[in-house]
C-alpha positions as CSV (number, residue, x, y, z in Angstrom):
1,M,-2.0,7.4,-13.0
2,R,-5.0,7.5,-11.6
3,Q,-6.4,7.4,-8.0
4,L,-8.0,4.7,-6.6
5,T,-10.3,5.6,-3.4
6,E,-13.7,4.4,-4.0
7,N,-13.6,1.9,-1.2
8,N,-11.3,3.7,0.9
9,R,-11.5,6.5,3.7
10,T,-9.2,9.9,2.6
11,T,-6.5,11.7,4.4
12,G,-8.4,15.1,3.9
13,P,-10.4,17.3,1.8
14,D,-8.2,18.2,-0.5
15,P,-8.8,16.9,-3.8
16,V,-5.0,16.8,-4.1
17,I,-3.9,14.8,-1.6
18,N,-6.5,11.9,-1.5
19,A,-4.5,9.3,-0.3
20,T,-5.5,6.3,2.1
21,V,-4.6,5.2,5.5
22,N,-4.5,1.4,5.9
23,N,-7.1,0.5,3.9
24,G,-9.1,3.1,6.3
25,L,-8.9,0.4,9.3
26,G,-7.6,2.0,12.4
27,T,-6.4,5.4,13.7
28,Y,-2.8,6.0,14.9
29,D,-4.4,9.0,17.3
30,N,-3.8,7.3,20.2
31,M,0.0,6.4,19.7
32,T,2.4,6.4,22.7
33,D,6.2,5.9,23.1
34,D,5.8,2.3,22.5
35,T,4.4,2.4,19.6
36,Q,5.8,1.2,16.6
37,L,4.7,1.8,13.2
38,F,6.3,0.9,9.7
39,I,5.5,2.7,6.4
40,S,7.3,2.1,2.8
41,S,5.8,2.8,-0.8
42,H,6.7,0.9,-3.6
43,I,6.1,0.5,-7.5
44,A,4.4,-2.8,-8.8
45,Q,4.7,-3.5,-12.0
46,T,2.4,-6.3,-13.8
47,P,1.3,-7.1,-17.0
48,P,-1.8,-4.9,-18.0
49,E,-3.8,-7.5,-18.5
50,H,-3.6,-8.7,-15.0
51,L,-3.8,-5.3,-13.5
52,E,-7.5,-5.9,-11.7
53,E,-6.2,-9.2,-10.5
54,T,-3.1,-8.2,-9.3
55,L,-4.7,-5.1,-7.4
56,R,-7.7,-7.5,-5.9
57,A,-4.9,-9.6,-4.7
58,I,-2.5,-6.7,-3.2
59,M,-5.8,-4.9,-1.5
60,E,-6.5,-8.6,0.5
61,H,-3.1,-7.7,2.6
62,P,-4.5,-5.9,5.6
63,H,-1.5,-3.6,5.8
64,A,-1.0,-2.9,1.9
65,D,-3.2,0.0,0.0
66,V,-3.2,1.0,-3.7
67,P,-3.3,4.8,-3.9
68,M,-2.2,5.1,-7.7
69,V,-2.7,2.5,-10.8
70,D,-2.1,3.2,-14.8
71,D,-3.3,1.2,-17.6
72,K,-0.2,-0.3,-18.9
73,G,0.3,-2.1,-15.1
74,K,2.0,0.2,-12.7
75,L,0.8,0.6,-9.3
76,V,2.1,2.5,-6.4
77,V,1.8,0.1,-3.3
78,L,1.9,1.4,0.1
79,I,2.5,-0.6,3.8
80,D,1.6,0.5,6.7
81,A,2.3,-2.2,9.3
82,P,2.3,-1.6,13.0
83,T,6.1,-3.2,13.0
84,S,8.4,-4.0,10.6
85,K,8.2,-8.0,11.0
86,D,4.4,-7.4,9.8
87,A,5.6,-4.9,6.8
88,I,8.3,-7.2,5.6
89,K,5.9,-10.4,5.6
90,T,3.7,-8.4,3.9
91,I,6.5,-7.3,1.0
92,E,7.3,-10.8,0.9
93,S,3.7,-12.3,0.0
94,I,3.3,-9.3,-2.6
95,Q,6.8,-9.8,-4.3
96,A,5.3,-13.8,-4.4
97,L,2.3,-12.8,-6.4
98,A,2.6,-14.5,-9.4
99,N,1.7,-11.2,-12.4
100,I,4.1,-9.1,-10.2
101,Y,7.5,-8.8,-12.0
102,S,8.7,-6.0,-10.4
103,F,8.4,-4.8,-6.7
104,T,10.5,-1.5,-6.2
105,P,11.2,0.1,-3.3
106,V,10.9,4.1,-3.2
107,Y,10.6,4.8,0.6
108,Q,10.7,3.4,4.0
109,H,10.3,4.9,7.6
110,E,10.3,3.1,11.0
111,E,9.3,4.3,14.6
112,V,10.3,2.5,17.2
């Protein structure tokens, strides 16, 4: 797997921990007790010949990020949405992409 960070803000200076946060948009420094947050990670599979096209399509979603891919067509997809409704819309939209033939949830967390 290779990390994709060219167009994204990293979470810290440590090169080993080089994840992106919400496509570099927004900050959660001012979270209050009434703020919701939904985070999930997924493994997507696409044919290798459609990898770049699928990657671009996923990155168009405002709540999705792809920090890692491999040449065989596997992508790690992170969903960082303000509500579970936004997250579900994003997940369903990615699952419906023409070249996604597997979209497996790995982790999920929600703060309400």
